N, C-alpha and C positions, 0 to 999 in steps of 0.2 A: 485449586484455580488453574485455568489453563495457562500455560507458559507458551510464550511465543518467541521465536528467534529469527530475526531478519539476517540476511546476507545478500552480498552482491553489489554492494555500493562501492563506487570506485571514481577517479577522476577519468573524464572522456571529454574529447573535443565536440564543440557545437556539431549537430547533425549526426552525432553518434549514437550508438544503442547501449543500453544496459538491461539485464534482466534480474530483478530483484526476487528473493524468495522468502518467504514467511513460513518456518517449520513449527509444528505444534510438537512441545514435549509433555510428557506425564498424561495427557488426554488427547482424545482424537478432535480433528477439527471438523468432522462431517456434521455434526450437528450445530455448527456456528455459522453465522453471517460473518463475513471477514471484510474488514476494510483497509485502506491504505490511508494514511494522513502524512502531510510533509510540514515541516518548519523551517523557514529561511531565517537567518540571523536578523534579529529586530523585528520580526514578524510574527502573527499569532499563527497557531497551528491550523491548517486547512485540510478539509476532506479532498481526497483525490479520485478515489475509486472504491467500488465495493461490489461484491459478488453474494448471491444467495446460496444457501446449502446445497441445491441442485446445480447451481452454475447457470439457470434458466434466466436469470434477471441480473444485469449489471448496471453499474451506475458510473458516469464519468464526469468531472467537473469540466466546464466549458474550456478551461485552460488547457486541458491535456486530450480532450476529445479528439479521435482521428489520429493520435500519435502514441498513446498508452493502450495496452490491452491486458485486462486481468483474466486469470483463469485460475482453476484448482484442480488438484489430484487429491481426491480424498483418501484413495488408497495409500499415498505418501504422507498424508497428513500436511500437505503443503499448498500454499496460495503463491501464485506468481504475479509479477507485474512486469510486463515486457514494455520498455520505454525506447520509442524509436523517434528520431529527427530532434534529438535533445536540444534545449536550448539554454543559454546561461541563467535565465530566469526560472529554470527547473532546479537550480542548485539549492540543496536543502538536506535535512535529515528527514529520511523517509521511516515512517512507523507502521507496522501493522497493528490491528486491533480486532478484538472480537467484539461485536455489536449486536443488540437485539434486533434492528432492522436498519436497511440502508439509509432511510431518512436521517439516522443519526450522523452519517458521514456526510451526507448531502447539505445537512444544516449546520455542520461543525459542532455537533452538540457532545462535546469531549466528556462533559460530565456523565454520560450514558455509556461511556466505554467501559466494558467488563474486564478487559485484560490488555495490556499494551506489551509490544516487544521493545526492546531496549534501543532500537533505531540504527539505520546505517546511512553513512554519509554519501551522498551523490554530489559530485562537483562537475560542473560543465563549464570548461574553461580552454581557451587556446593558449 
C-alpha cells in the first residue's frame, strides 16, 4: 500500500503563505491521482484540491480557488499544495490522499480514498 507523508504545516498569520508537501514512500506517486483534504475541529473532512497523474487537470474547492495551487513532481514522488492569502478559516489538519479519480475529492467521498497520510496541522491566527 502506498505510504504518504505530509509536511509543511505551521502557525502563520492571516494573509501569509505556506507550502505543504506530500511525499510517497515505498511506492511511486506517478501512477496515482492525489488529492488534499482538510478537517477543522468539529467539522467533517472536506476535499480541497486534486491533481491528475499528468498534472494536466486540477480541481479546487470554491473556498480555496485563486489562493491555493496544487502541483506535482513525479521524479521526486511529491505533490505540493501552495497556500497563499491564508485565512483563519483555513485552519485545519491537512491530509493528502491517493484517490482513483478527482471526483472523490470534489464529492468528499472519503470512503473511496485508497491511502491517507498522517496529516499536518495548519493554523492561521494573529
